[in-house]
N, C-alpha and C positions, 0 to 999 in steps of 0.2 A: 423510537431509536436514533433517528438519523437527524431531526430537527436540531436538536443539541450541537452535536460535534459539527454540522454543515454550518450550522446558524454563527458559528464563532471562530475567531482567530484568523489564520491564512485559509482558509478554506472560505470561509465567510468574504474576505477581502476582495480574495478571486472571483467569487462569484458576483459580487458587486461592482468591480471592474471590468467584469464579463470576459473574463480572462477564460473563465470554465463555466461551463451549464451542468446542471446537477439535475435531474430529474427523476424521480423517485415513484415508482409504480407499484400499485396494489395488486397483487398475485388474482386476488378473489374477485377481481372487475372481469377477470377472463374464464371464470366458470359460468356452468350453463344449468345447473340445479338450483333447485331453490335453496339447498344450504351454503350454496358457494363453498364447495367441498375442494380442497387443495391437497390433500394425503388421503392414504389409505393403506390397509394392512399389507404385511409383505406376504407376496405368494412363497410356498414354501416353509410358512411358520416364522416365528421369531419374534423379538421384543420390536417395539418401536411403530412407528409409522412412516410411510415413503410418501416421496411428494411424487402427484401424478404428472404424468407427461403432457398430457392435454393442455391445460392451463398454462404451463411454462412454454410451451410449444406457440400456443395462441399470442400470447407475451411478444415473445421474440420474435416472431413474424410479423405481427404489427409493428414493432418499432423498427424493424428491417425496412418494410415497406412505407414508412413516413420518413427514410433517411433517401430510399428511392424516389420516392415522390418528389423531393426537395433538392434531388439531384447530389446529395451528398453519398460520399464512399460508405459500402456496407461496415457498419459496426462491428468490431472483435468480440466476439461473446466469451464471457469469462467466467466458470461458474468458480465459486468459491469452497475448496473442498479439501478435507485432509490428504485428498489422494493427488494433488496437483505439485508443481514445480514450488518449491519453497522460496516464499519471496525473497529478494535481497535487493540491492542496489540497483544492480544490473538491469533486473527484470523492471525496476522502477522506472528507470530511464527507457528502456525498450518500450514499456506502456505509454509512457508518457509523450513518446513521437508519434502515437497513432492519433488519427482525428476524431474517432469514438470508440467509446467502449459500453458493451452492456456487461451490468454485472449482476450474474444470477446467485442469489444468496442461499446455499442447500441448510438445509434444514432436517431435523428428525433424526430419522436412521439412515437416510440418503436421500437419493433422487433416481428416478426411475431410469435405467441406464438406455432405455431407449431415446429420450430426450437428449442425453448427451451422445449420444451416434450421430444424431440426426442433427443437431443444432451447437452443439457448444465445441469452440474451437481449441481452447484450451481451458486446465484447471489451474488454480494457483492456493496454495496454504500458505498462511502466516507463520504456523510453525508446528512441532510435534507434541500438542498439547491438545485438551477435550475444552470446547467452548459450547453453549447453547446452541449456535446456527452460524448462518454466515454471516450476519450483519454487521457485529464487530469486525469481523474481519474484511469486510467490505469498507468500513469506515478506516480503518487502518491502509488499507489499498488506496483509496480515494487521498488520503492525507499526503502518503508517500509520491503521490503519482502530481498531485497540485502543486505540491511545494518546489517541483522541478520545470513547472511551467515559466517560463520567463516573465517577469514582473511581479510573480507571487509573493516572493520575499521583497525585505523593506530592503536588503542588501545584495548586491550583486555577489557578495562575498561570500554570502551566509550558507548558500548549498553547496561549492564546492570544499569548505572548509568542515563539514559536518562528519563524523565518524562514517566510515564504509565508502563515502565519495571517492571523486576520482582524483581529488587532489588530494590525497592521503593514501592513495593506493591502495583502498580498498581496507584501512586500517582506524583502530580507534584513535577518536582525537586524545589530544593528550589534555591535563589540568589546565582548567581557566581560571582568570582574578579580575574582582573589581574591586573599585575603593570601599573601604578604605585598605591605607596601605599595609597600615597593621591592626589586627585584630585578635582579640584573645591571646596576646602573645604570638601570633602568627605572622608572619610577614609576606610580602607578594615576593616572590623571586626578583632581585635587582636586575636581571637580565631584561626582563619586561617592563621596567622602567629607564632602561638604558637609551631608547632612540634607535639604537644600532640593528638596521632591519637584516641585516647580513647573521648577526648572531641570534638575533630572535627567529628567524628561518631555522637555523640550524637546531636552535634548543627547541622549538617546536618538532621539527622531526625525531629528534633524539627521545622526547618524551614521548612521543606517538608510539615509536617502536618499543619501550619500554613498556608502556603501558599495554601495548598488544601482546606482547611477549608475556607477561605478566599473567593477564586475564585473559586473553582470547589467542592462544597459542596457533591454535589451529587454524586461524588467518594468514598464519605466516607460512602456512605448507603449501601454499600455491608456489607453482613455479616465478610468477612474477613478483612475489614478493618475499622470495628468499634472498637473505643477507650474500 
């Protein structure tokens, strides 16, 4: 599941350029029974399966020991879970500033609460909807973090101009255009061809404000974003 997304585009280049190191660990390697069991039925009944605490704990503790033995800071342990903080650009920037992370992919009905209490530093959610497991969420989180690492993007101006980035004060990016100037009877706005940087900046800010007000007015509800 991880090989495709991590083997392409920005994340792949960041790995190649040694800007980030990503290692995928097979949880079944930390089991001790012959069936390599990582989940079991929930106490108290109910549908689904629950991830067992021991394999998860052994995996995280092993990785923390490796960090200690090599003189590194202890990794920050994140469980991808619908009960966590909802991922946004500020959280991505916060996590990108850390030296190392352990991402635990929740699955099935959930994760044994004792493991969470003992070893998880925080839980992160990518949104209020249901997916089959924490793996897609981990892929999203890794991508959001990696693009914030200096040198990961082709242009130093790319990240600050993205929607939700600090350069836009957490608002949506306005419309963008490329060649040709005229297509299907529609033309590129004249201001983008003017070369007048002051006008361009003013236009981009106005477009960002208008698009955010139209499509995501909730973003303008924060005190920092009020006009």
